[in-house]
N, C-alpha and C positions, 0 to 999 in steps of 0.2 A: 483459477485465477485467471489461466488467459481465454475466460471469458466461451470459449467454444459451446460451453455449456452454464446455459442460462437460468437464470432464477423459474423454477416450475418444471427441468426437463426431471423426467420419469429416468431416474436410473435401476433395469434393468440387473437383479442378480444375475441367472442363465448368460444373459446377454454377454457381463462383462466378464463371465465365468469363460467363456466362447472368445470372446477376445481376445484377451490376456492368459489360457489355456493355462487354465488351474483350475482344480474341484470350487463349486460355494463358501464353503465354508471360509478360506482367505477374503471371499466379498467381500461377505458379512461380517467379520472383523475390521475388514477397514469404513466396512458403511456405516461402524456400530462408534468409530473412534471420531467419525464426519459427523453423526452428528451427534458426538457428547463436544466437537467447539465449533457448533450451532450453524458449519459449513450444508450440512442438509436436512432432511424433516423424514422425517417418517409418520404418512398419511392414509387416512384411513381410505379402503379401497385401491390404495392407490401406489405404498410403495413407499421406496423413496425417493424421495425428488428435492433437484437443487434450491436451497432454503434464500427465498429474498429476505427484505427485512424494512421495518417499516421508517414511512421519512424520519422519525423522533428518533427510533434508535439509531439508527445512518450519521443523525446534528451527534448524540453523546455520546458518538464511538468516533467521528472525529474530532471531541471536546481530550478526551483522551491518551486520542492518541498525537493531538496537540503537546500537553505536556510532557507527555512519555518523552519524546522526541524533543525538545524543550531539557528536560532533564538528562537524555542524552548527550547533547549536546552542552551544559555546561561540565558534566564528568569531561569527553574523551576534549575539550580545553584546558581541562586540566590533567589528563592523564598518557593522550594518543602519542608516542613517539613522535622522534625528527623522520623517521622513514613513515608513520603512517600519517604527516602531514603531511609529504610530498607526496601520496599517493594520492589522500587527500581534494588537495588544490589538483592535482593531475587528473581525477572525476570531476571536478566541475568544469574543467578549462573543454570537458570531455559533452558534456552536458549544451557549454554555449557552443561547442563547433556546431549539435545538431540544432541547437534550439535554430539557430542564424541559416541552414538552411534547407532550400525548397524541397528537396526529390518526395520520390513521393511515400517513399519511407523512411522519411525522416520523424517521422511520430514514433512510430516501431523501437527506433534506434534509441531515442529519445527516454523512452520511458525507463529502456534497458536502465542505458544511463546514468538514469533518477535514482531508478533501483540502485544499484550498486556506492550512489554518493547516499543513500541515504544509509545501505548499510553497513559503508565503512564507518561512518559515527557511533555507528549501535557498537560496532565489534572494538574503537575510541575508546568507547567509558569503561569499557573494562572492571563491564558490572557482571557477571552471568544469567544472573535472576531475571534483569531489566531486559537484559540482550535478547533470552526465548519470549518479557511479553510484546516489545515491540516487534518482535519482530509474525508473532502469532494473529496481533493486533493487524499490525502491517497485510500481511498474506489478507486475513477477512476481510479485508477493505478496497484490495486491489483491482475486483474487477471496478468497484466504481469510478479507483481512483486514475484509472483511463480513462476513462471518459470526463474529467474534471483536466484533464489534458489534453485533450484530441483540439483543442483550439490553438488557433500560431498563432496568436496570446497569446498563452494563458505560459506555451512554452518559451516562450521570450522573457518573459515578467519571473517566473516558477528560475530559469536561468541562471537571472541578477539576485535574485532573492537567496539563490548556491551560494552563490560571490560571497555572500553578504557576510553571507553560515562560514560560510570558511576561513574568508577573511579574519574570524571573532576568532575560533577557534583559533588558526594557526599562530595569532597574537597572541594566542592563552587568557584572553576573556571571555572569561566565564558565565560572568552574570549577560552580558551583550550578547552572546549565543543563544544561551536556553530567547533573549527575547525575540532573537533574529528569526529562529526555530520556531518560535512559537506564533508569527505574523506569516511566516512561508504553510502555515497549516492551517491555521485559524481562516474561515467560511465564514466570512458577515453572508449577509441574510442577501446582500444583490445575487452571490457566489455560489449560498446557496440554491435560490429562484434559477439559474441559469443550470447550476451539476441535475437538478432535479424536471427542469425542459428535456435536459441531454441524457437521458435514462431511457429508455425502453422499457414500456410500463408495466415487465417484469420484475425487475427489479427489484420495483417497492410493493412491498404489500400495504392496506389497509388496517388505523389501526384497530385493533378488536376490542 
């Protein structure tokens, strides 16, 4: 998720076992679990490697993510407690502060604040199945979403969009909350081209 391992990087069982001070059995089990959720792939003569995705699949995943989070936002507007709405307001304000910051670490801090903002909305929907689906897909897209937020201009626009989502949820307007969240996450053609140009070549594989 942090991007320290890029798509295509090898995951050696023996090396990982030594690093974590365990036998190879739990390492192998962990790799199988990661393969089951498409985070890694087992390749002939290479073993386990971090999995890239095709550009087409990345677009499809962002489309699903936009709809899942739109549903979370609509339900959150209907179900969030007063305390949860206050936390959401504070999270949006934290994003705004980081978006205005010009320090070198602002991007990293914004990403963390952004993650918190969205997670509060997942939790505020009060639907365990939806929460599991949203977190799983968001985690799979996290390395790609990091690159989408590298631009200072994107940070500012992202923060403004957060304000619109938060306002709709706090006011209890489910349909508007869903639409604002959908607009926030939908990647238009121009943004897709920009994102694809920012990603390291290893992050995307050709359509086979």
